[in-house]
C-alpha angles and dihedrals in degrees: 000000000000119000128193117245090250092052091050091048090053092049091050089050094050091050101043097040090064121091091250090048091055090051091051092046090053089052093048091049090053096045093041096052088235095166101030141058119283093200120130130171085238106077090205091056091048090053092048091049092049089052090056092046091048091058091053089049089051092053091047089051090051091052095052107095093199089069091063115021097063091047092051091049091052091065 
């Protein structure tokens, strides 16, 4: 099934605004090195760490209403 970006944003918000969603977000931020460097002397490890961090950044992007509401209103 295909969802509009705004529908996906709203689904992310419903999920991550719950208490369980906040717990999961905290875990993702820790595992995804959200607030710390992902650098490693092993380039493969750095790439892996950046992949994890990228996923957390995607979720944060999906939760930010300003990324969707203005775009929907421009239509």
